[in-house]
C-alpha positions in Angstrom: -12.2 24.7 2.4 -12.5 21.7 3.9 -10.9 18.4 2.2 -12.4 15.2 2.8 -10.0 11.9 1.6 -11.5 9.0 0.8 -9.2 6.0 0.8 -8.0 2.4 1.8 -5.8 3.1 4.5 -4.5 6.1 5.6 -0.5 5.0 5.8 -0.2 1.3 4.7 0.5 0.9 1.2 1.7 3.1 -1.8 -1.4 5.1 -2.9 -1.8 5.6 1.3 0.9 6.7 1.6 0.4 9.0 -1.4 -2.4 10.4 0.1 -1.2 11.0 3.3 1.1 12.5 2.0 -0.3 15.4 -0.3 -3.0 15.3 3.4 -0.1 17.4 5.5 0.7 19.4 2.4 -2.9 20.7 2.8 -3.0 21.5 6.1 0.7 22.9 5.8 -1.1 25.3 3.3 -4.0 26.3 5.9 -6.4 24.1 4.4 -8.8 21.6 6.9 -8.1 18.2 5.2 -9.9 14.7 6.6 -9.4 10.8 6.0 -12.2 8.1 6.3 -10.7 5.3 5.3 -11.2 1.2 6.4 -8.0 0.9 8.1 -7.1 3.8 10.7 -2.7 3.4 11.8 -1.6 6.9 12.2 -3.2 7.2 15.6 -4.3 10.8 13.9 -7.5 12.7 15.0 -8.2 13.6 11.6 -8.5 10.4 10.3 -12.1 8.4 11.0 -12.8 4.7 9.7 -15.8 4.0 7.8 -18.4 1.8 10.1 -19.3 -1.6 8.3 -22.3 -3.9 8.6 -19.8 -6.8 7.9 -22.3 -9.7 9.1 -25.0 -9.1 6.0 -22.2 -7.8 3.9 -20.2 -11.1 3.9 -24.1 -12.7 3.1 -24.1 -10.9 0.6 -20.5 -11.6 -0.5 -21.2 -15.1 -1.2 -23.5 -14.4 -4.0 -21.8 -11.2 -5.3 -18.0 -13.2 -5.5 -19.4 -16.0 -7.3 -20.9 -13.9 -10.0 -17.4 -12.3 -9.9 -18.1 -9.0 -8.6 -15.4 -7.8 -5.6 -16.8 -4.9 -4.5 -20.9 -4.3 -4.5 -21.7 -6.1 -1.5 -20.0 -3.4 0.4 -23.7 -1.2 2.0 -21.9 1.1 4.6 -20.5 2.7 2.0 -24.2 4.4 1.5 -23.9 5.3 5.3 -20.5 7.9 4.3 -23.4 10.9 4.0 -24.1 10.4 7.6 -20.5 11.1 8.6 -19.3 14.4 10.5 -16.3 14.2 7.9 -18.8 13.6 4.9 -21.1 17.1 6.1 -18.8 18.8 7.4 -16.6 18.7 3.9 -16.8 20.6 0.9 -15.2 18.5 -1.8 -14.2 14.9 -1.8 -11.4 13.4 -2.8 -11.1 10.0 -3.5 -8.1 7.5 -3.4 -7.9 3.6 -3.3 -11.1 2.1 -4.3 -10.9 -1.2 -5.2 -11.1 -3.1 -1.9 -13.4 -4.4 0.1 -14.4 -1.3 1.9 -16.6 0.6 -0.2 -18.9 0.4 -3.0 -18.0 2.2 -6.1 -21.9 2.1 -7.1 -22.3 5.0 -3.8 -20.3 7.4 -6.2 -23.3 9.1 -7.4 -24.8 9.4 -3.6 -22.1 10.7 -2.5 -21.0 13.5 -5.1 -24.8 15.0 -5.8 -24.2 17.4 -3.4 -20.7 17.5 -2.9 -17.7 18.0 -6.1 -15.5 15.3 -6.0 -12.1 14.6 -7.5 -11.0 10.6 -7.9 -7.2 10.7 -7.9 -5.7 7.5 -10.0 -3.6 5.3 -8.4 -3.6 2.8 -11.2 -6.2 1.6 -13.4 -8.7 0.0 -11.4 -11.4 2.5 -11.7 -11.7 2.3 -15.9 -11.2 -1.4 -16.4 -13.6 -4.5 -15.8 -11.6 -5.8 -12.6 -7.7 -5.2 -12.7 -5.6 -2.4 -11.3 -3.1 -2.9 -14.2 -4.2 -4.7 -17.5 -0.3 -5.0 -18.4 -1.0 -6.0 -22.9 -4.2 -6.1 -22.5 -6.7 -3.2 -23.8 -9.8 -4.8 -23.3 -11.2 -1.7 -21.0 -10.9 0.8 -23.6 -13.7 -1.5 -25.6 -16.2 -2.5 -22.5 -13.6 -5.5 -21.4 -14.7 -9.4 -21.3 -12.9 -12.3 -22.4 -10.3 -11.0 -19.6 -6.8 -13.0 -20.2 -5.7 -11.8 -16.9 -8.6 -12.9 -14.7 -6.1 -14.0 -11.4 -4.6 -10.6 -11.5 -4.9 -8.5 -8.8 -8.2 -8.0 -7.6 -9.0 -11.2 -8.7 -12.3 -12.6 -9.9 -13.7 -16.0 -9.3 -15.5 -15.6 -12.4 -15.2 -13.2 -16.0 -17.9 -10.8 -15.3 -15.7 -8.1 -16.4 -18.0 -6.7 -19.2 -20.9 -6.4 -16.3 -18.6 -4.2 -14.5 -16.8 -2.4 -16.8 -20.7 -1.3 -17.6 -21.9 -0.4 -14.1 -18.7 1.6 -13.9 -19.5 3.0 -16.8 -23.4 4.3 -16.0 -21.9 5.1 -12.3 -19.8 7.6 -13.9 -22.8 9.1 -16.4 -24.4 10.0 -13.0 -21.4 11.4 -11.4 -19.9 14.7 -11.0 -15.7 13.9 -10.6 -12.6 15.9 -11.8 -10.1 13.1 -12.5 -6.2 13.1 -11.1 -3.4 11.6 -12.6 0.5 10.9 -10.7 1.6 9.9 -14.1 1.8 11.6 -17.8 1.4 7.7 -19.0 -2.1 7.4 -16.6 -3.3 10.3 -17.4 -3.4 9.3 -21.2 -4.7 6.0 -20.6 -7.9 8.0 -18.5 -8.8 10.1 -21.8 -9.1 6.8 -23.5 -11.0 5.1 -21.0 -14.3 5.6 -19.9 -13.2 8.5 -17.3 -12.7 10.9 -20.6 -16.0 12.2 -19.9 -15.1 14.3 -17.3 -11.7 16.7 -17.3 -8.7 14.6 -16.4 -5.5 16.4 -14.7 -1.9 15.2 -14.3 -1.0 15.9 -10.7 3.2 14.3 -9.8 3.0 12.6 -6.2 4.8 15.3 -3.8 7.3 15.1 -1.2 8.7 16.2 1.7 12.0 17.1 0.4 13.5 18.0 3.9 12.0 14.8 5.5 13.5 12.9 2.2 17.3 13.9 1.2 21.1 13.3 1.0 23.0 11.9 3.7 26.3 10.5 3.8 26.6 7.6 2.4 29.2 6.2 4.4 27.8 7.3 8.2 24.4 5.7 6.8 25.7 2.1 5.7 28.0 2.7 9.3 24.0 3.3 11.1 22.7 0.2 9.0 26.1 -2.6 10.0 27.3 -2.1 6.2 30.9 -2.9 5.9 33.0 -0.3 4.1 34.2 -0.8 0.9 31.2 -3.0 -0.3 29.1 -1.3 -3.6 25.3 -1.5 -2.7 22.1 -2.4 -4.5 18.6 -1.6 -3.0 15.6 -2.7 -3.9 12.1 -2.1 -2.3 8.6 -2.8 -2.0 5.7 -3.2 -0.1 6.2 -7.3 -1.2 9.2 -7.2 -2.6 7.7 -10.8 -4.2 5.0 -9.6 -5.8 5.3 -11.0 -9.3 4.2 -7.0 -10.1 7.6 -5.7 -8.9 9.5 -8.0 -10.5 11.1 -10.1 -7.8 11.9 -13.4 -10.1 13.3 -10.7 -12.6 15.8 -9.3 -10.3 16.8 -12.3 -9.4 17.5 -13.3 -13.0 19.4 -10.1 -13.6 21.6 -9.9 -10.6 22.2 -13.9 -11.1 24.2 -12.2 -14.3 26.1 -10.0 -12.7 29.4 -11.3 -12.5 30.8 -13.1 -10.1 33.5 -10.9 -9.2 31.0 -7.7 -9.1 28.8 -9.8 -7.2 31.3 -10.7 -4.3 31.9 -7.2 -3.8 28.1 -6.3 -3.2 25.8 -5.6 -0.6 21.3 -6.3 -1.7 19.6 -4.4 0.8 16.1 -4.7 0.8 13.1 -2.6 2.5 9.8 -4.9 2.1 8.9 -8.4 2.4 10.3 -11.1 1.3 13.8 -10.4 0.0 15.9 -13.4 1.6 14.4 -15.3 -0.7 16.1 -13.0 -3.2 19.7 -12.9 -1.5 19.5 -17.1 -1.1 18.8 -17.2 -4.7 21.5 -14.9 -6.1 24.3 -15.6 -3.7 25.2 -12.1 -2.7 25.5 -10.7 0.9 22.2 -9.2 2.4 20.6 -6.8 4.8 17.2 -7.0 5.4 14.9 -4.2 6.9 11.7 -5.5 6.3 8.7 -2.9 6.1 9.8 0.5 7.3 7.3 3.2 7.6 9.7 6.1 8.9 10.9 8.4 7.3 14.1 9.2 8.6 14.9 5.5 8.4 13.7 5.2 5.0 16.1 8.7 4.3 18.9 6.8 5.4 18.1 2.6 3.9 18.5 5.4 0.5 21.7 7.3 1.2 23.3 3.8 2.0 22.7 2.9 -1.5 24.9 3.1 -4.6 21.8 2.4 -6.6 17.8 1.7 -6.2 17.2 -1.2 -8.8 13.0 -1.2 -9.4 12.5 -4.8 -11.5 8.6 -3.2 -11.9 6.3 -4.8 -14.6 3.8 -2.5 -14.0 3.6 1.1 -12.2 1.5 4.3 -12.9 4.0 6.0 -10.6 6.5 4.2 -8.2 6.7 5.7 -5.0 10.1 4.3 -4.2 11.4 5.9 -7.4 10.6 9.2 -6.2 11.6 8.7 -2.6 15.6 7.2 -3.7 16.1 10.5 -6.4 15.1 13.0 -3.6 17.5 11.2 -1.9 20.1 11.6 -4.5 20.2 7.6 -5.7 20.3 6.4 -9.2 17.5 4.1 -10.2 17.8 1.1 -12.8 14.2 0.0 -13.9 11.9 -0.8 -17.1 10.1 1.4 -19.4 6.9 0.6 -18.2 3.8 2.4 -17.0 4.0 5.7 -15.4 8.3 5.4 -14.4 10.0 7.2 -17.3 8.7 10.3 -15.5 11.4 9.1 -12.4 13.9 7.2 -14.4 15.4 9.3 -17.0 17.9 7.6 -19.0 21.3 9.1 -18.2 19.6 12.3 -16.4 18.8 9.8 -13.0 19.1 6.3 -13.8 19.3 3.9 -16.4 15.9 2.6 -18.8 15.8 -1.2 -19.8 13.6 -2.3 -22.1 10.5 -4.3 -20.3 11.2 -8.1 -19.1 14.8 -7.1 -21.0 16.9 -9.1 -17.7 20.1 -8.1 -20.1 19.4 -4.5 -20.4 19.0 -4.5 -17.2 21.5 -6.2 -15.3 23.7 -4.3 -18.2 22.2 -1.1 -16.7 23.6 -2.3 -13.4 26.6 -2.9 -14.6 26.9 0.7 -16.1 26.5 2.9 -13.4 28.1 0.5 -10.4 31.3 0.7 -12.1 31.1 4.3 -13.3 31.5 6.5 -9.7 31.9 9.1 -12.0 28.5 8.8 -13.6 26.7 7.8 -10.8 28.3 11.2 -8.9 26.6 13.0 -11.9 23.5 11.5 -11.4 22.4 11.7 -8.2 23.1 15.5 -8.2 20.7 15.2 -10.9 18.6 13.2 -9.0 17.5 15.6 -6.1 17.5 18.9 -8.6 14.3 17.8 -10.1 12.4 15.9 -6.9 12.9 20.2 -5.4 12.1 21.5 -8.9 9.1 18.8 -9.8 8.4 16.8 -7.2 8.1 19.2 -3.8 5.1 18.2 -1.5 3.2 22.0 -1.7 3.8 22.3 -5.1 1.6 18.9 -5.1 -0.6 20.9 -2.7 -1.4 24.0 -4.0 -1.7 22.2 -7.4 -5.1 20.7 -5.8 -5.4 23.8 -3.8 -6.1 25.2 -7.5 -8.1 22.1 -8.8 -10.0 22.7 -5.4 -11.1 26.1 -5.9 -12.2 26.3 -9.8 -14.4 23.3 -8.4 -16.3 25.5 -5.6 -15.8 28.2 -8.2 
């Protein structure tokens, strides 16, 4: 088999990292796998970029942006069949398509002669514009009258009813099989326009050797964290992204007892962590954006808890990385988070946006060393059983074989 993944990026962003790990897992199983992306950073010969027609596309975008349609100006998507990677592929695997590099109107053309898997990393593929709809369910009935036009990817005009119809038209002419990364996202997809296709649930896979529990004291020494301190870790590509709940984290940490804050260090990974530490008056170590598996493993292993105050997430890649390193979690009961954060087993699951409940979870786990130790062992055991990269790769291989058969 020869698989071609189409994605916004090869290694930047959660969906890109997840897709690249699948790509590596397939290669390890002897499957030929390549990526066609908008932004390539890995330097791999198996990754190529999509040629763009920027001048004419920018002119078209001036019109489509005004009418509230973000993606249909990218006419270069229709040239993908001319690329050698596409010609060589037996099966296509689409990933994150909601950016200014891909035109979803081309999906029928791309899948006319090649079956394709659409891996969902969020809700965008079946909404009128948004990646997450929060409490809005208008995507079930055709969108329109959008309550959240500014939510990523934002729109200047409410054309959500039109975009919903365009996507529905596209899918009626496409050859797709759907994969969702969480049970929640699979359930949402089954209530959407995508229910015309087979829908499978295959969780993300992770390299359990690259991510594994390391000696906490050694890790803290490497990072320069003083001995005797409790360590709370928070990570997101954009720490200040409202969807990731940085404001909720500030409220929760501010509510911690002064004595507990004095003996705790906040370890952040991503962009913008300084603003959070300054707001709560807690010692802080900012790692910035890091992409290396080893340094991330060190960071997770140095932490007592990984805290994730998200408002919406399909799965939570950082949650999976944390449990694979044996670090328990505190998060909210939203989206696909409960797949990984299992109350009393891998962590504490607070009611959505309930800052007091979230704060209580942090205190409960920080103050009970035995509970944390037991959870850490259970985290690692679940990661080894349910999320090995080779297991994900084999599940996709079985699906690919079904499509070719």
